[in-house]
C-alpha angles and dihedrals in degrees: 000000000000126000090239092057092046093048121210111007115202117250095250089057094049092048094053112052114209121253118257112287094024124111140183113249134175116242090243090063092063097033121114097177142341127195135178115233127254133266122217128176119251094260090069093060129091102059139031129055124358113263123199116221132192093271091057090069111083121244101273091306100104092241132119125243104208099164089114123031122177123207128216136192112237139172116251091254093051091048091050094047096049102034114127121228130201108275096030115128113225110204127188109234101175123044143093112324096258094052105042107112098029109141146176136192119250112246137168091294095057105027116120093024118117126226138233129244095260089066132063127212114225120195119189132205102267095215093051112038138030111224095216091053094047093046091050090054092048090052092046127092091259093053093040092054092057093045092050090052090057100044120123118209119226129172106311094338145061128230142190125201134210093260090057092046091051090063097053112123118228126189100229124194122190112292096256089054091048090052092048092051091045091051091052091048091049092052091047091051090049090051091050090050091050090050091049092052091048091051091048090051091049091047090051089052091050092047090051094054098084093051091047091049092051092049090054090047093050091049091053096248092125 
């Protein structure tokens, strides 16, 4: 695709030519569907189906934060319309300026949940784009730069709409290469998660040392 058709290409993209077989595409070219989340008054919350909110999307790391999950009562048609499927990208569209655009790919832990109005569900054409690859680009410095250029400031928050998202430029390799890159990223993320859990366990052990020492002292072992 030509530069003229793409419009203004950011400096970082001009300075780094794409490898052979790659091309710049707009998000709308690989998009199957996009939908803003739903809004329900407070009285509908407390029971029902899980609903993912903006704080459930990790901070630009592609992970989920599921320490707190709200539930909401919906009609069958609402639940069907807003249900998340494996491979969907959930993107935060309203937040503080530095967090708008953060996204994660729906997996087994989040499938069948619904999503709130401050998020947008992005579904890609399966035979064209790998969700993990696209989400990784959107969370990267190249994707962030484009998102920040399109943000609109409202009272106390920033927002991005579907029209702005449609125009985001993505460096797209052939699908097998996307899948290869996504598999490497997934394994690296898993390794980071394993390391984080190990560090948390070691920290818990360290934090427990004073109490264990005092117990030994009180029992006369020291």
